[in-house]
C-alpha positions in Angstrom: -7.4 17.8 -15.1 -10.6 17.1 -16.4 -10.3 13.2 -16.6 -9.4 13.3 -12.6 -12.9 15.1 -12.4 -14.3 12.0 -13.9 -12.5 9.4 -12.5 -13.4 9.0 -9.2 -17.1 7.6 -9.2 -18.9 6.1 -6.1 -21.0 3.1 -6.8 -24.1 5.2 -5.8 -23.7 7.2 -8.8 -23.7 4.3 -11.3 -27.1 4.3 -12.9 -26.4 0.4 -13.9 -26.3 -0.6 -10.5 -29.2 1.4 -8.7 -31.6 -1.8 -9.4 -32.9 -3.5 -6.2 -31.4 -7.0 -7.6 -28.1 -5.5 -6.7 -26.8 -5.1 -3.2 -23.7 -3.5 -2.9 -21.8 -3.5 0.8 -18.5 -1.8 0.9 -16.4 -4.0 3.3 -14.3 -7.1 4.0 -15.4 -10.7 3.8 -14.6 -12.4 6.9 -16.5 -15.9 6.4 -18.2 -17.7 3.7 -20.9 -20.6 4.2 -21.4 -21.7 0.7 -23.4 -24.5 1.9 -26.0 -22.5 3.4 -25.6 -19.5 1.7 -24.2 -17.0 3.9 -21.6 -14.5 4.4 -20.1 -12.5 7.4 -19.2 -9.3 6.3 -17.3 -6.4 8.6 -18.7 -3.0 7.0 -16.3 -0.4 6.0 -16.7 2.8 7.9 -19.0 1.6 10.9 -16.9 -1.9 11.4 -19.4 -3.7 12.7 -20.0 -7.2 11.4 -23.2 -8.3 9.2 -24.4 -11.3 8.1 -26.0 -11.9 4.5 -27.9 -14.4 3.0 -27.3 -14.7 -1.0 -28.4 -16.3 -3.9 -25.4 -15.7 -5.9 -21.7 -14.1 -4.2 -19.2 -11.7 -5.9 -16.3 -10.9 -3.7 -14.5 -8.3 -5.4 -10.6 -7.4 -3.9 -11.2 -4.1 -4.0 -8.1 -1.5 -3.4 -5.3 -1.4 -1.4 -2.8 1.3 -2.0 0.6 0.6 -0.6 3.2 3.6 -0.6 4.7 4.5 -3.3 1.6 4.2 -5.4 -0.4 7.4 -6.0 -2.3 9.1 -6.0 -3.3 8.1 -2.3 -6.2 10.1 -1.3 -9.3 8.2 -0.2 -12.1 10.7 -1.0 -12.9 12.6 -3.9 -11.8 16.3 -3.3 -8.4 15.1 -1.9 -7.9 13.1 -5.2 -8.6 15.6 -7.4 -6.6 18.3 -5.4 -3.6 15.4 -5.3 -3.8 15.0 -9.3 -4.0 19.3 -9.6 -0.2 18.9 -7.5 0.9 16.1 -9.3 0.0 18.1 -12.9 1.5 21.0 -11.4 4.8 19.3 -10.6 5.0 17.9 -14.4 4.5 21.1 -15.4 7.5 22.2 -13.8 9.7 19.2 -14.7 12.8 20.5 -16.1 14.6 17.3 -17.0 11.6 15.7 -18.8 9.6 12.8 -17.2 9.5 9.1 -17.6 6.4 7.4 -17.6 6.4 3.2 -16.8 3.4 1.2 -16.5 1.2 3.7 -17.5 -1.5 1.4 -18.8 -3.6 1.5 -21.8 -5.1 4.5 -23.3 
């Protein structure tokens, strides 16, 4: 549970990203004009389309969670509650637990 509390981090809470040289926009890239170095982006949340000029452009593919992938929460508090529920289910498992693809620890 201690790890779950630390696992959900907003970009705005990462000190290394808090510099005027870096501009983070959460959204979907609609179009890129590399010749003029401009990007058209649909912002997450507001859904409005903005146009941005850039020097360097980095688009991260982001997160798309489809069922049955867990956790499914989109907010930190929901994520922590979901992890707590999963841990309680693990504690009640009577026939053991198999973890497949748990990643590198």
